[in-house]
C-alpha positions as CSV (number, residue, x, y, z in Angstrom):
1,X,48.8,91.5,13.8
2,X,49.7,88.8,16.3
3,X,52.0,91.2,18.2
4,X,49.2,93.7,18.5
5,X,46.8,91.1,19.9
6,X,49.5,89.9,22.4
7,X,50.1,93.5,23.5
8,X,46.3,94.0,24.1
9,X,46.0,90.8,26.1
10,X,49.1,91.7,28.2
11,X,47.6,95.2,28.9
12,X,44.3,93.7,30.0
13,X,46.1,91.1,32.2
14,X,48.1,93.9,33.8
15,X,45.0,95.9,34.5
16,X,43.2,92.9,36.1
17,X,46.3,92.2,38.2
18,X,46.4,95.8,39.5
19,X,42.7,95.7,40.3
20,X,43.1,92.4,42.2
21,X,45.8,94.1,44.3
22,X,43.5,96.9,45.1
23,X,45.3,99.4,42.9
24,X,43.0,101.8,41.0
25,X,43.5,101.5,37.3
26,X,44.9,104.5,35.5
27,X,42.5,106.3,33.3
28,X,43.2,106.4,29.6
29,X,41.4,108.1,26.7
30,X,40.2,104.9,25.3
31,X,40.7,106.4,21.8
32,X,43.7,104.5,20.5
33,X,45.6,101.2,20.9
34,X,48.6,101.1,23.3
35,X,51.0,99.5,20.9
36,X,54.7,100.6,20.8
37,X,56.4,101.4,17.5
38,X,58.5,98.2,17.6
39,X,55.4,96.0,17.7
40,X,53.5,97.4,14.8
41,X,53.1,96.2,11.2
42,X,55.5,97.6,8.6
43,X,54.4,99.6,5.6
44,X,56.0,102.0,3.2
45,X,55.4,105.5,1.8
46,X,54.6,105.9,-1.9
47,X,57.4,104.9,-4.3
48,X,59.4,103.3,-1.5
49,X,60.1,106.6,0.3
50,X,61.6,106.3,3.8
51,X,60.6,109.5,5.6
52,X,57.5,111.7,5.1
53,X,58.1,115.4,5.8
54,X,55.5,118.2,5.9
55,X,55.5,121.9,6.7
56,X,52.5,123.2,8.7
57,X,52.4,127.0,8.3
58,X,50.1,128.5,10.9
59,X,48.3,131.6,9.5
60,X,46.3,133.2,12.3
61,X,44.3,136.2,13.4
62,X,44.3,137.5,16.9
63,X,42.0,139.8,18.9
64,X,43.0,143.4,19.5
65,X,41.8,145.2,22.7
66,X,39.1,142.8,23.8
67,X,39.8,142.3,27.5
68,X,38.8,138.9,28.8
69,X,39.4,137.1,25.5
70,X,42.4,135.3,24.2
71,X,44.3,138.2,22.7
72,X,47.8,138.3,21.2
73,X,49.4,138.2,24.6
74,X,49.4,134.5,25.1
75,X,52.9,133.0,24.9
76,X,56.2,134.8,25.3
77,X,54.7,138.0,26.8
78,X,57.0,140.2,28.9
79,X,55.8,140.7,32.4
80,X,54.9,144.3,31.9
81,X,52.9,143.8,28.8
82,X,49.6,142.4,30.2
83,X,47.7,145.5,29.3
84,X,45.0,146.4,26.8
85,X,45.6,147.5,24.2
86,X,48.6,145.2,24.0
87,X,50.2,146.8,21.0
88,X,53.5,145.1,21.5
89,X,52.2,141.5,21.1
90,X,49.5,142.5,18.6
91,X,52.1,144.2,16.4
92,X,54.4,141.2,16.8
93,X,51.8,138.8,15.4
94,X,50.5,141.1,12.7
95,X,54.1,141.5,11.5
96,X,53.9,137.8,10.7
97,X,51.0,138.4,8.3
98,X,52.4,141.5,6.8
99,X,56.1,140.5,6.4
100,X,57.1,137.1,7.8
101,X,54.7,134.9,5.8
102,X,56.1,136.3,2.6
103,X,59.7,135.5,3.5
104,X,58.6,132.0,4.3
105,X,56.7,131.6,1.1
106,X,59.7,132.7,-0.8
107,X,61.8,130.0,0.8
108,X,59.2,127.3,0.1
109,X,59.0,128.4,-3.5
110,X,62.7,128.5,-4.1
111,X,63.2,125.1,-2.6
112,X,60.1,123.6,-4.3
113,X,58.7,122.2,-1.1
114,X,54.9,121.9,-0.6
115,X,53.2,123.5,2.4
116,X,50.0,123.2,4.4
117,X,48.2,126.3,5.6
118,X,46.8,125.9,9.1
119,X,44.5,128.8,8.7
120,X,42.0,130.8,10.8
121,X,39.2,131.6,8.4
122,X,39.2,135.2,9.5
123,X,42.5,135.5,7.5
124,X,40.4,135.2,4.3
125,X,39.0,138.7,5.2
126,X,41.9,140.4,7.1
127,X,44.7,139.2,4.8
128,X,43.2,137.8,1.7
129,X,46.3,138.1,-0.3
130,X,48.0,135.5,1.9
131,X,45.3,132.9,1.1
132,X,45.5,133.8,-2.6
133,X,49.3,133.2,-2.6
134,X,48.9,129.9,-0.8
135,X,46.3,128.8,-3.3
136,X,48.6,129.8,-6.1
137,X,51.2,127.6,-4.5
138,X,48.7,124.7,-4.3
139,X,48.9,124.6,-0.5
140,X,46.6,122.3,1.4
141,X,44.3,124.3,3.7
142,X,43.8,122.7,7.1
143,X,40.9,123.9,9.4
144,X,42.2,125.9,12.3
145,X,39.0,127.6,13.6
146,X,37.8,131.1,12.9
147,X,40.3,133.1,15.0
148,X,43.1,132.4,17.5
149,X,41.2,134.5,20.0
150,X,39.1,131.6,21.1
151,X,39.4,128.1,22.5
152,X,36.8,125.5,21.6
153,X,37.6,123.3,24.6
154,X,35.5,125.2,27.0
155,X,32.4,125.5,24.9
156,X,29.2,123.5,24.9
157,X,28.9,120.8,22.3
158,X,26.5,122.8,20.2
159,X,28.7,125.9,20.2
160,X,31.7,123.8,19.3
161,X,29.9,122.1,16.4
162,X,28.7,125.5,15.1
163,X,32.3,126.9,15.1
164,X,33.6,123.8,13.3
165,X,30.7,124.0,10.8
166,X,31.4,127.7,10.3
167,X,35.1,127.3,9.6
168,X,34.5,124.3,7.3
169,X,31.8,126.1,5.3
170,X,34.1,129.1,4.8
171,X,37.0,127.1,3.5
172,X,34.8,125.0,1.3
173,X,33.2,128.0,-0.2
174,X,36.4,129.8,-1.1
175,X,38.7,126.8,-1.9
176,X,36.1,124.7,-3.7
177,X,36.7,121.7,-1.5
178,X,36.2,120.8,2.1
179,X,39.2,120.5,4.4
180,X,40.1,117.0,5.6
181,X,42.3,118.0,8.5
182,X,42.0,120.1,11.6
183,X,44.2,121.8,14.2
184,X,42.3,123.4,17.0
185,X,43.0,127.0,17.9
186,X,45.6,126.9,20.6
187,X,45.4,123.0,20.2
188,X,42.3,123.1,22.3
189,X,40.0,120.1,22.5
190,X,36.8,119.3,24.5
191,X,35.9,115.7,25.4
192,X,33.9,115.5,22.1
193,X,36.1,117.3,19.6
194,X,37.2,114.2,17.8
195,X,33.6,113.0,17.6
196,X,32.4,116.3,16.2
197,X,35.2,116.4,13.6
198,X,34.4,112.9,12.4
199,X,30.8,113.8,12.1
200,X,31.6,117.0,10.2
201,X,33.6,115.1,7.6
202,X,37.2,115.4,8.8
203,X,39.6,112.5,8.5
204,X,42.5,113.7,10.5
205,X,43.6,115.9,13.4
206,X,46.9,117.4,14.4
207,X,46.0,118.1,18.0
208,X,47.3,114.8,19.4
209,X,51.1,114.7,19.6
210,X,51.3,111.1,20.6
211,X,53.5,109.5,18.0
212,X,55.9,109.7,15.0
213,X,53.5,107.7,12.9
214,X,49.8,108.3,12.1
215,X,47.5,106.7,14.7
216,X,43.9,105.6,14.3
217,X,41.6,107.1,17.0
218,X,38.1,105.9,17.9
219,X,35.0,108.2,17.7
220,X,31.5,107.7,18.9
221,X,30.2,107.3,15.3
222,X,32.5,104.4,14.6
223,X,34.4,106.3,12.0
224,X,38.1,106.5,13.0
225,X,40.0,109.7,13.0
226,X,43.7,109.8,12.1
227,X,46.0,111.5,14.6
228,X,48.8,112.9,12.4
229,X,52.1,113.8,14.1
230,X,52.5,117.5,14.9
231,X,55.7,117.7,16.8
232,X,55.5,120.2,19.7
233,X,59.2,120.0,20.3
234,X,59.9,121.2,16.7
235,X,57.1,123.7,16.6
236,X,58.6,127.1,16.9
237,X,56.4,128.5,19.6
238,X,57.4,125.9,22.3
239,X,61.0,125.8,21.1
240,X,61.6,129.6,20.8
241,X,59.2,131.1,23.3
242,X,59.2,128.4,26.0
243,X,62.5,126.7,25.7
244,X,64.3,129.9,24.6
245,X,66.1,128.2,21.7
246,X,68.2,130.7,19.7
247,X,67.9,131.3,15.9
248,X,70.9,129.2,14.9
249,X,70.0,126.5,17.4
250,X,66.5,126.3,16.0
251,X,67.8,125.5,12.6
252,X,70.1,122.9,14.1
253,X,67.1,121.5,16.0
254,X,65.2,120.8,12.8
255,X,68.3,119.2,11.2
256,X,69.0,117.0,14.3
257,X,65.4,115.8,14.3
258,X,65.6,115.0,10.6
259,X,68.8,113.1,10.9
260,X,67.6,111.0,13.8
261,X,64.4,110.1,12.1
262,X,66.1,109.3,8.8
263,X,68.4,106.9,10.7
264,X,65.4,105.3,12.4
265,X,63.7,104.8,9.1
266,X,66.8,103.1,7.6
267,X,67.7,101.0,10.6
268,X,64.2,99.8,11.6
269,X,62.3,100.2,8.3
270,X,59.8,102.4,10.1
271,X,57.7,104.8,8.0
272,X,57.9,108.0,10.1
273,X,56.5,111.5,9.7
274,X,58.6,114.6,10.4
275,X,56.4,117.6,11.0
276,X,57.8,121.1,10.9
277,X,55.2,123.5,12.4
278,X,56.0,127.2,11.8
279,X,54.5,130.6,12.6
280,X,55.3,133.6,10.4
281,X,55.7,136.0,13.4
282,X,58.6,133.9,14.7
283,X,60.3,132.1,11.8
284,X,59.6,134.9,9.3
285,X,61.8,137.3,11.3
286,X,64.9,138.5,9.5
287,X,67.3,136.9,12.0
288,X,65.6,133.4,11.9
289,X,64.5,132.9,8.3
290,X,68.0,132.1,7.1
291,X,68.3,129.3,9.6
292,X,64.9,127.9,8.6
293,X,66.1,127.9,5.0
294,X,69.4,126.2,6.0
295,X,67.5,123.4,7.7
296,X,65.1,122.8,4.8
297,X,68.0,123.0,2.3
298,X,69.8,120.3,4.3
299,X,66.7,118.0,4.3
300,X,66.2,118.4,0.6
301,X,69.8,117.9,-0.3
302,X,70.6,115.1,2.1
303,X,67.4,113.2,1.8
304,X,67.3,112.9,-1.9
305,X,65.0,110.1,-3.2
306,X,64.4,108.7,0.3
307,X,62.4,111.8,1.5
308,X,58.7,112.3,0.7
309,X,58.2,116.1,1.0
310,X,54.4,116.3,0.9
311,X,51.2,117.7,2.4
312,X,49.6,116.2,5.6
313,X,46.4,115.3,3.7
314,X,48.4,113.1,1.3
315,X,50.0,111.3,4.2
316,X,46.6,110.5,5.7
317,X,45.1,109.5,2.3
318,X,48.0,107.0,1.9
319,X,47.6,105.4,5.4
320,X,43.8,105.1,4.9
321,X,44.4,103.3,1.7
322,X,46.5,100.6,3.4
323,X,44.9,97.1,4.0
324,X,42.7,96.9,7.1
325,X,44.7,96.1,10.2
326,X,48.0,97.6,9.0
327,X,47.7,100.4,11.6
328,X,46.7,99.2,15.1
329,X,42.9,99.5,15.2
330,X,41.4,101.7,17.9
331,X,39.3,100.2,20.7
332,X,35.8,99.2,19.6
333,X,33.2,99.9,20.5
334,X,34.4,103.3,21.8
335,X,32.9,104.1,25.2
336,X,33.0,107.8,25.9
337,X,34.1,108.7,29.4
338,X,31.6,110.7,31.5
339,X,31.6,114.3,30.5
340,X,32.2,117.0,33.1
341,X,29.6,119.5,33.7
342,X,29.5,122.3,31.2
343,X,30.9,125.6,32.4
344,X,28.4,128.3,33.2
345,X,27.7,130.7,30.4
346,X,29.4,134.1,31.0
347,X,28.7,136.2,28.0
348,X,28.1,136.1,24.3
349,X,30.9,135.4,21.9
350,X,32.9,138.4,20.8
351,X,33.2,139.3,17.2
352,X,37.0,139.5,17.1
353,X,37.5,141.1,13.7
354,X,35.8,144.4,12.8
355,X,36.8,143.8,9.2
356,X,34.6,140.7,8.7
357,X,32.2,141.4,6.0
358,X,29.4,139.4,7.7
359,X,29.5,139.4,11.5
360,X,29.5,136.0,13.1
361,X,26.4,135.0,15.1
362,X,27.2,135.1,18.8
363,X,27.8,131.9,20.6
364,X,26.3,131.4,24.1
365,X,29.7,131.2,25.8
366,X,33.1,132.9,25.6
367,X,36.4,131.3,26.3
368,X,38.3,132.7,29.3
């Protein structure tokens, strides 16, 4: 605790020194403490486990032939495919819900590893058997918006709250319990997303890839949110589509990350979180699934009793049960930065899925 206080005092002194020199202070979110991992309090995972590992399986629904919305052509699109209807990219993603997800669920079941479903609620209607299978496997359902054809970051606060409420109510109605975690569609956030999530009953978010440990974040209500590690370098979309990592190398990437983090845990006694975010349309492909299996088999076999293969909600529940002050507390009171002017409304929200039994009420804005 003393090291945390010293770090805060040092940071404030540096800011004052810069201001005295006429240097404009850098802007920060004001949401979390700036404390490096070597200066934090030590704690352990349940039963003395060294490294927590979770799989985040993104289960998503995209928009087909709705020009001006976020369709399936975001990320990895060939230059000649920016046309509507974009059957190439639509089919690629739908293959994930028709084939890829079942390959991945087979691997998880055979290895006996738990999984979290980061699910658009439209999937309950468009591919209900997927959600049934996840429920049978006792997967945790994490809120992930209604569809992946929209970004909440550009909406008004009222519209964003309504979308979060809509997704939350749908999951609660079907699963019998409210989700505790959230990943924004396209990892999109507005200046008030964390505040809205806290007010809607959420305890953690995966949108902030700022650390290898859970981090407490301030909200306007005073209720802290936990930023759970969601590694964008391990996530298959940035790795495979942006960095052009091959199938075999992607399996090696997961293994390398595990081995480094396991060493860090042993050497420094750090309780770390290894997140493995996967998308069925990528890692469920026939030429990649074997390398995902190889990586997970390596972690299970090598980690033994030192690995806590778990669900994200269990990780958050554990850190919230620790004595106050174990995790660096967020700044209090939280002072929200000035909000930018809301974007001008352009059109009503598009109902992205014709198969929805009950059409969604239109929002006042649409994401572009």
